[in-house]
NUBARO-874373 format. One record per residue: x, y, z of N, C-alpha, C, CB in turn; residue in one letter; residue number from 1. Coordinates in steps of 0.2 Angstrom, whole numbers, plus 5000, padded with zeros to 4 digits. Glycine has a CB too. Layout:
BEGIN
SITE   n_c1   n_c2   n_c3   ca_c1   ca_c2   ca_c3   c_c1   c_c2   c_c3   cb_c1   cb_c2   cb_c3   code   pos
SITE      X      Y      Z       X       Y       Z      X      Y      Z       X       Y       Z      a   NUM
...
% end
This chain:
BEGIN
SITE   n_c1   n_c2   n_c3   ca_c1   ca_c2   ca_c3   c_c1   c_c2   c_c3   cb_c1   cb_c2   cb_c3   code   pos
SITE   5646   4406   5069    5640    4408    5070   5637   4413   5064    5641    4411    5077      m     1
SITE   5632   4412   5062    5630    4417    5057   5625   4421   5058    5629    4414    5051      v     2
SITE   5625   4426   5055    5620    4433    5057   5618   4436   5051    5623    4438    5063      n     3
SITE   5613   4438   5051    5610    4444    5046   5608   4450   5049    5604    4442    5043      y     4
SITE   5613   4455   5046    5611    4462    5051   5614   4466   5044    5616    4465    5060      i     5
SITE   5610   4473   5042    5612    4478    5039   5612   4475   5033    5618    4481    5041      d     6
SITE   5608   4471   5030    5607    4468    5025   5614   4464   5021    5605    4473    5021      n     7
SITE   5617   4462   5027    5624    4457    5025   5623   4451   5030    5631    4460    5026      c     8
SITE   5625   4447   5027    5627    4441    5032   5635   4441   5033    5626    4433    5027      y     9
SITE   5636   4438   5041    5642    4439    5044   5643   4431   5046    5642    4445    5050      t    10
SITE   5648   4430   5046    5650    4423    5048   5657   4425   5053    5653    4418    5040      f    11
SITE   5657   4421   5058    5662    4421    5063   5664   4414   5066    5661    4426    5067      s    12
SITE   5670   4413   5069    5671    4407    5071   5668   4406   5081    5682    4406    5069      s    13
SITE   5669   4401   5081    5665    4401    5089   5669   4405   5094    5666    4393    5093      k    14
SITE   5675   4405   5095    5678    4411    5100   5677   4418   5097    5687    4411    5101      n    15
SITE   5675   4419   5092    5674    4425    5089   5678   4431   5091    5668    4427    5091      n    16
SITE   5684   4430   5091    5690    4435    5093   5695   4433   5088    5693    4434    5101      e    17
SITE   5695   4438   5084    5700    4440    5078   5701   4447   5077    5696    4437    5071      t    18
SITE   5707   4449   5073    5708    4456    5070   5708   4455   5062    5716    4458    5074      d    19
SITE   5707   4448   5059    5706    4448    5052   5699   4448   5050    5709    4442    5050      r    20
SITE   5698   4451   5045    5690    4452    5042   5691   4452   5034    5686    4459    5046      g    21
SITE   5685   4449   5031    5685    4448    5024   5678   4450   5021    5688    4441    5023      l    22
SITE   5678   4455   5018    5672    4457    5014   5672   4454   5008    5670    4465    5013      i    23
SITE   5666   4449   5006    5665    4446    5000   5661   4449   4995    5662    4442    5000      f    24
SITE   5661   4450   4989    5657    4453    4983   5655   4447   4978    5662    4458    4979      y    25
SITE   5649   4446   4977    5646    4441    4975   5646   4442   4967    5639    4439    4978      q    26
SITE   5646   4436   4962    5648    4437    4955   5641   4438   4953    5652    4430    4951      g    27
SITE   5642   4440   4945    5635    4444    4942   5630   4439   4942    5635    4447    4934      a    28
SITE   5625   4441   4945    5617    4436    4945   5616   4431   4949    5616    4433    4938      k    29
SITE   5621   4431   4953    5623    4425    4958   5620   4428   4965    5631    4421    4958      v    30
SITE   5615   4424   4967    5612    4425    4973   5618   4426   4979    5606    4419    4974      e    31
SITE   5619   4429   4983    5625    4431    4988   5625   4426   4992    5624    4437    4992      n    32
SITE   5618   4422   4995    5619    4417    4999   5622   4411   4997    5614    4416    5001      i    33
SITE   5622   4410   4990    5626    4405    4987   5633   4404   4989    5625    4405    4979      s    34
SITE   5637   4409   4991    5644    4409    4994   5643   4408   5001    5648    4416    4992      y    35
SITE   5637   4407   5003    5639    4405    5011   5643   4400   5013    5633    4402    5014      a    36
SITE   5643   4394   5010    5648    4389    5013   5655   4390   5013    5647    4383    5010      p    37
SITE   5657   4395   5008    5663    4398    5006   5665   4401   5012    5663    4402    5000      l    38
SITE   5661   4405   5013    5663    4410    5020   5663   4407   5026    5659    4416    5021      l    39
SITE   5659   4402   5027    5658    4399    5034   5664   4395   5034    5651    4394    5035      y    40
SITE   5666   4392   5029    5673    4388    5030   5680   4394   5031    5675    4383    5022      h    41
SITE   5679   4399   5028    5685    4404    5030   5683   4406   5036    5686    4411    5025      f    42
SITE   5678   4407   5039    5677    4409    5048   5679   4403   5051    5668    4411    5050      a    43
SITE   5677   4398   5050    5679    4392    5055   5686   4389   5054    5673    4386    5054      k    44
SITE   5688   4390   5049    5695    4386    5047   5700   4391   5047    5695    4381    5038      d    45
SITE   5700   4398   5046    5705    4403    5046   5704   4408   5053    5704    4406    5039      t    46
SITE   5698   4406   5056    5697    4412    5062   5697   4419   5059    5703    4411    5068      n    47
SITE   5693   4420   5053    5692    4426    5050   5684   4429   5051    5694    4426    5044      t    48
SITE   5684   4434   5052    5677    4437    5053   5675   4438   5045    5678    4445    5059      f    49
SITE   5670   4436   5042    5668    4436    5036   5661   4441   5035    5667    4427    5033      c    50
SITE   5660   4445   5030    5655    4449    5028   5653   4448   5021    5657    4455    5030      v    51
SITE   5646   4446   5020    5645    4443    5013   5640   4450   5011    5640    4434    5012      l    52
SITE   5642   4454   5007    5638    4460    5005   5634   4458   4999    5643    4466    5003      v    53
SITE   5629   4462   4999    5623    4461    4994   5623   4465   4989    5617    4461    4998      k    54
SITE   5622   4466   4982    5622    4471    4978   5614   4470   4974    5629    4470    4972      a    55
SITE   5612   4476   4973    5605    4477    4971   5605   4474   4963    5602    4487    4970      p    56
SITE   5600   4470   4963    5598    4466    4955   5604   4460   4955    5599    4473    4947      f    57
SITE   5609   4457   4961    5614    4453    4960   5619   4455   4955    5611    4446    4959      n    58
SITE   5621   4462   4956    5626    4465    4951   5630   4468   4954    5624    4469    4946      f    59
SITE   5636   4466   4956    5642    4471    4962   5643   4477   4958    5651    4467    4964      p    60
SITE   5642   4478   4953    5644    4485    4949   5640   4490   4952    5642    4485    4940      l    61
SITE   5634   4488   4955    5628    4493    4958   5631   4494   4965    5620    4489    4958      f    62
SITE   5635   4490   4968    5637    4492    4975   5645   4492   4975    5634    4487    4980      n    63
SITE   5649   4495   4973    5655    4495    4972   5658   4496   4979    5657    4498    4967      v    64
SITE   5655   4501   4984    5657    4503    4989   5655   4500   4995    5657    4509    4989      n    65
SITE   5652   4493   4994    5648    4489    4998   5653   4488   5004    5646    4483    4995      a    66
SITE   5659   4489   5003    5664    4487    5010   5663   4492   5015    5674    4487    5008      a    67
SITE   5662   4499   5013    5664    4504    5017   5660   4502   5024    5663    4511    5013      d    68
SITE   5653   4501   5023    5650    4500    5030   5652   4495   5036    5644    4497    5027      n    69
SITE   5653   4488   5033    5658    4485    5037   5664   4486   5041    5659    4481    5035      p    70
SITE   5668   4489   5036    5675    4493    5038   5673   4498   5044    5678    4497    5031      i    71
SITE   5668   4502   5043    5667    4506    5047   5663   4506   5054    5665    4511    5044      n    72
SITE   5659   4499   5053    5656    4498    5058   5661   4492   5064    5649    4495    5056      k    73
SITE   5665   4488   5061    5669    4484    5066   5674   4485   5066    5669    4477    5065      y    74
SITE   5675   4490   5070    5683    4493    5071   5687   4490   5075    5684    4500    5073      t    75
SITE   5685   4484   5078    5689    4478    5082   5694   4475   5076    5683    4472    5086      n    76
SITE   5692   4475   5069    5695    4471    5063   5700   4478   5061    5688    4469    5057      i    77
SITE   5707   4474   5064    5712    4478    5060   5715   4476   5052    5718    4479    5065      k    78
SITE   5714   4471   5051    5716    4467    5045   5711   4465   5040    5719    4462    5047      n    79
SITE   5709   4471   5036    5704    4469    5031   5705   4466   5023    5700    4475    5030      w    80
SITE   5702   4463   5022    5703    4460    5014   5697   4461   5011    5705    4451    5013      y    81
SITE   5697   4461   5005    5690    4461    5001   5691   4455   4996    5689    4468    4997      v    82
SITE   5687   4454   4993    5687    4447    4991   5681   4446   4985    5686    4441    4997      a    83
SITE   5681   4444   4980    5675    4441    4975   5676   4437   4971    5673    4444    4973      g    84
SITE   5670   4434   4967    5671    4428    4963   5669   4432   4956    5665    4422    4965      h    85
SITE   5673   4431   4951    5672    4433    4944   5670   4441   4943    5666    4429    4941      s    86
SITE   5664   4443   4943    5664    4451    4941   5666   4455   4948    5655    4454    4939      l    87
SITE   5661   4449   4953    5664    4451    4961   5671   4453   4961    5662    4444    4968      g    88
SITE   5676   4449   4959    5683    4450    4961   5685   4456   4957    5686    4444    4959      g    89
SITE   5683   4458   4950    5684    4463    4946   5681   4470   4951    5680    4462    4937      i    90
SITE   5675   4471   4954    5672    4475    4958   5677   4475   4965    5664    4474    4959      v    91
SITE   5680   4470   4967    5682    4471    4974   5689   4473   4972    5682    4464    4977      s    92
SITE   5693   4473   4966    5699    4477    4964   5698   4483   4964    5703    4475    4958      s    93
SITE   5693   4485   4960    5692    4493    4961   5691   4496   4967    5686    4495    4957      m    94
SITE   5686   4493   4972    5687    4495    4979   5695   4495   4981    5682    4491    4984      y    95
SITE   5698   4490   4981    5705    4490    4983   5709   4496   4981    5709    4484    4981      a    96
SITE   5708   4497   4975    5711    4502    4972   5710   4509   4975    5709    4502    4965      a    97
SITE   5704   4511   4977    5703    4517    4980   5703   4517   4988    5697    4520    4977      n    98
SITE   5703   4510   4991    5705    4512    4999   5710   4507   5001    5698    4510    5003      h    99
SITE   5717   4506   4996    5721    4501    4999   5723   4502   5007    5726    4502    4994      y   100
SITE   5724   4510   5007    5727    4511    5014   5724   4508   5019    5728    4517    5015      a   101
SITE   5717   4507   5020    5714    4504    5024   5713   4496   5024    5708    4507    5024      s   102
SITE   5716   4492   5020    5716    4485    5018   5722   4482   5018    5712    4484    5011      l   103
SITE   5721   4476   5020    5727    4471    5020   5727   4468   5014    5726    4466    5026      k   104
SITE   5723   4465   5011    5723    4461    5004   5718   4461   5001    5725    4455    5005      g   105
SITE   5718   4456   4994    5713    4457    4991   5713   4447   4988    5714    4464    4984      l   106
SITE   5707   4445   4988    5707    4438    4985   5702   4437   4979    5705    4432    4990      i   107
SITE   5704   4437   4973    5701    4436    4968   5700   4429   4966    5704    4440    4963      l   108
SITE   5695   4427   4964    5691    4419    4962   5691   4420   4956    5684    4417    4965      l   109
SITE   5692   4415   4950    5691    4416    4944   5689   4423   4942    5685    4411    4942      a   110
SITE   5696   4428   4944    5693    4435    4942   5701   4438   4941    5687    4438    4948      s   111
SITE   5702   4444   4940    5707    4448    4938   5706   4456   4941    5709    4448    4932      y   112
SITE   5711   4459   4941    5711    4466    4943   5710   4470   4937    5717    4468    4947      a   113
SITE   5706   4475   4937    5706    4480    4931   5707   4486   4935    5699    4479    4926      n   114
SITE   5711   4487   4939    5714    4493    4941   5722   4492   4943    5709    4496    4948      a   115
SITE   5725   4498   4944    5732    4498    4945   5733   4498   4952    5736    4504    4941      d   116
SITE   5736   4491   4954    5737    4491    4961   5745   4489   4962    5732    4485    4965      l   117
SITE   5749   4490   4958    5756    4490    4958   5760   4493   4965    5757    4493    4952      t   118
SITE   5756   4500   4965    5761    4505    4969   5758   4503   4978    5759    4515    4967      a   119
SITE   5754   4498   4978    5750    4497    4986   5756   4492   4988    5740    4493    4985      t   120
SITE   5753   4490   4995    5756    4485    4999   5752   4479   5000    5759    4488    5005      n   121
SITE   5747   4478   4995    5741    4473    4997   5744   4467   4997    5733    4474    4992      l   122
SITE   5741   4462   5000    5744    4454    4998   5737   4451   4994    5747    4448    5006      n   123
SITE   5740   4449   4988    5735    4447    4984   5736   4440   4983    5734    4450    4978      v   124
SITE   5730   4437   4981    5730    4430    4979   5724   4429   4974    5730    4424    4985      a   125
SITE   5727   4425   4969    5723    4423    4961   5721   4416   4962    5728    4425    4953      l   126
SITE   5714   4415   4962    5713    4407    4963   5709   4406   4957    5710    4405    4969      i   127
SITE   5709   4401   4953    5705    4398    4950   5706   4391   4948    5703    4401    4946      y   128
SITE   5700   4387   4944    5701    4381    4942   5703   4380   4936    5697    4377    4943      g   129
SITE   5706   4374   4933    5709    4372    4928   5704   4369   4923    5714    4368    4930      d   130
SITE   5698   4369   4924    5692    4367    4921   5688   4373   4919    5688    4363    4925      q   131
SITE   5691   4379   4922    5686    4385    4920   5687   4387   4914    5687    4390    4924      d   132
SITE   5680   4387   4909    5680    4390    4902   5678   4396   4902    5677    4386    4897      l   133
SITE   5675   4399   4906    5673    4407    4907   5678   4413   4909    5667    4407    4912      l   134
SITE   5683   4410   4912    5689    4415    4913   5692   4417   4906    5695    4410    4918      l   135
SITE   5692   4422   4905    5697    4425    4899   5704   4426   4901    5695    4431    4896      n   136
SITE   5706   4420   4899    5714    4418    4901   5719   4424   4898    5716    4411    4898      q   137
SITE   5717   4427   4891    5721    4432    4889   5722   4439   4893    5719    4434    4884      s   138
SITE   5715   4440   4896    5714    4445    4899   5716   4445   4908    5707    4447    4898      i   139
SITE   5716   4439   4909    5718    4436    4915   5727   4437   4915    5715    4429    4916      y   140
SITE   5730   4434   4911    5738    4435    4911   5739   4441   4910    5741    4431    4906      q   141
SITE   5736   4446   4905    5739    4454    4906   5738   4457   4912    5735    4458    4901      k   142
SITE   5731   4454   4915    5729    4460    4922   5735   4457   4927    5720    4458    4926      a   143
SITE   5739   4453   4927    5744    4452    4932   5749   4458   4933    5749    4446    4930      k   144
SITE   5750   4462   4928    5754    4466    4928   5751   4473   4932    5756    4467    4922      s   145
SITE   5745   4471   4934    5743    4477    4938   5745   4476   4946    5735    4478    4937      r   146
SITE   5746   4470   4947    5747    4469    4954   5754   4469   4957    5744    4462    4955      l   147
SITE   5754   4470   4963    5760    4469    4967   5764   4464   4964    5759    4468    4974      p   148
SITE   5771   4463   4964    5775    4458    4961   5774   4451   4964    5781    4461    4962      s   149
SITE   5773   4453   4971    5773    4447    4976   5766   4443   4977    5776    4450    4983      n   150
SITE   5763   4443   4972    5755    4439    4974   5756   4433   4972    5749    4441    4969      y   151
SITE   5752   4429   4976    5750    4422    4975   5746   4420   4970    5748    4420    4981      y   152
SITE   5748   4415   4967    5743    4412    4963   5742   4403   4964    5745    4413    4955      e   153
SITE   5735   4401   4962    5734    4395    4964   5730   4392   4959    5732    4393    4971      h   154
SITE   5731   4387   4956    5725    4384    4950   5723   4377   4954    5729    4381    4942      v   155
SITE   5717   4378   4955    5714    4371    4957   5712   4365   4952    5709    4372    4960      i   156
SITE   5716   4360   4953    5715    4355    4949   5707   4351   4949    5721    4349    4950      e   157
SITE   5704   4350   4943    5698    4349    4942   5692   4354   4944    5697    4343    4946      g   158
SITE   5695   4360   4947    5690    4365    4948   5686   4369   4943    5692    4369    4953      g   159
SITE   5681   4371   4943    5678    4376    4936   5677   4383   4940    5669    4373    4932      n   160
SITE   5673   4386   4935    5671    4393    4938   5666   4393   4942    5669    4398    4932      h   161
SITE   5661   4389   4942    5655    4390    4946   5657   4386   4954    5649    4386    4941      a   162
SITE   5662   4383   4954    5664    4378    4959   5665   4382   4967    5670    4375    4958      g   163
SITE   5665   4389   4966    5667    4392    4972   5660   4394   4976    5672    4398    4970      f   164
SITE   5655   4392   4974    5648    4394    4977   5643   4388   4975    5646    4401    4974      a   165
SITE   5637   4389   4977    5631    4383    4978   5626   4386   4973    5628    4383    4986      m   166
SITE   5627   4389   4966    5622    4389    4963   5621   4386   4956    5622    4395    4962      y   167
SITE   5626   4380   4956    5624    4375    4951   5629   4376   4946    5617    4376    4948      g   168
SITE   5626   4372   4941    5632    4373    4933   5630   4379   4930    5630    4365    4927      e   169
SITE   5634   4381   4927    5634    4388    4924   5635   4386   4917    5640    4394    4926      q   170
SITE   5631   4389   4913    5632    4389    4904   5638   4390   4903    5626    4394    4900      e   171
SITE   5642   4386   4898    5648    4387    4894   5653   4385   4899    5650    4395    4891      r   172
SITE   5652   4382   4906    5659    4381    4909   5661   4374   4909    5659    4383    4917      d   173
SITE   5667   4374   4910    5671    4367    4909   5667   4362   4915    5680    4368    4910      g   174
SITE   5667   4356   4916    5665    4352    4919   5670   4350   4924    5662    4347    4915      l   175
SITE   5667   4350   4930    5673    4350    4936   5672   4343   4937    5671    4355    4944      a   176
SITE   5678   4340   4941    5680    4333    4941   5681   4333   4950    5689    4332    4936      s   177
SITE   5680   4338   4954    5680    4338    4960   5674   4342   4963    5685    4340    4962      i   178
SITE   5670   4341   4970    5665    4344    4972   5665   4351   4974    5662    4341    4976      s   179
SITE   5661   4356   4973    5661    4363    4976   5663   4362   4983    5654    4368    4975      q   180
SITE   5662   4358   4987    5664    4358    4994   5673   4358   4993    5661    4351    4998      i   181
SITE   5675   4352   4989    5682    4353    4989   5686   4359   4985    5684    4347    4986      e   182
SITE   5682   4361   4981    5686    4368    4979   5684   4372   4983    5684    4371    4972      q   183
SITE   5681   4372   4986    5679    4379    4992   5685   4376   4997    5670    4380    4996      i   184
SITE   5686   4371   4999    5692    4369    5004   5698   4370   5003    5693    4362    5006      q   185
SITE   5699   4369   4997    5707    4370    4995   5707   4378   4994    5709    4365    4987      e   186
SITE   5703   4381   4991    5703    4389    4991   5705   4391   4998    5698    4392    4989      t   187
SITE   5702   4390   5002    5702    4392    5010   5709   4389   5012    5695    4389    5016      v   188
SITE   5710   4385   5011    5717    4381    5013   5723   4385   5011    5719    4374    5012      n   189
SITE   5723   4385   5004    5728    4390    5000   5729   4398   5004    5724    4390    4991      f   190
SITE   5722   4402   5006    5724    4407    5009   5726   4407   5016    5719    4410    5008      c   191
SITE   5724   4401   5020    5726    4400    5026   5733   4400   5026    5724    4394    5027      k   192
SITE   5736   4396   5023    5743    4395    5021   5748   4398   5019    5743    4391    5019      n   193
SITE   5746   4403   5015    5751    4408    5011   5749   4414   5011    5751    4408    5005      n   194
SITE   5743   4417   5010    5741    4424    5011   5741   4426   5017    5735    4424    5008      l   195
SITE   5737   4423   5022    5737    4424    5029   5742   4425   5033    5734    4420    5031      f   196
SITE   5746   4419   5030    5753    4420    5033   5759   4424   5032    5756    4415    5033      m   197
SITE   5757   4430   5027    5762    4434    5025   5759   4440   5030    5762    4435    5017      s   198
SITE   5753   4440   5034    5752    4445    5040   5759   4447   5043    5748    4442    5046      e   199
% end
């Protein structure tokens, strides 16, 4: 089920009964609705209530605290995750650093944390495609030192930077050998079988 309320899209499974929620930050200059297939599959396949927030000018740095409203509104959700793609992932890590006490975890897609999360109990997943030519690997590898030691990492074979959403090819990105739906499904399955299993 998909709804639009308070400038956010929400996605829920058919039974609509869950205590897990995921709030997603879009990538820079990417329409948030491009991530609808990703959150649809998260909701359907993992029974997670998902909220797709929107940033002014499609730039997530302008709405770092976007997760506040859903967390305060949907009080039935006890296990909240924040997530984001590219710059949206960096922003979600900033939010997590300041609100870790109210969060269960963090999901970074083709992204990295730019805030120190080592002292938190957050469950963290890092996921990117092996054909991603936009993710700075030097920064990415160094940023792992900012995470709790038990983070999860998954590299999608044939995936690229833009493959987590439906906004088309991205300049200077690598050429994916799998479809966006395949990359999305692998992302969801990895979180389902690893990150969410640790709850």
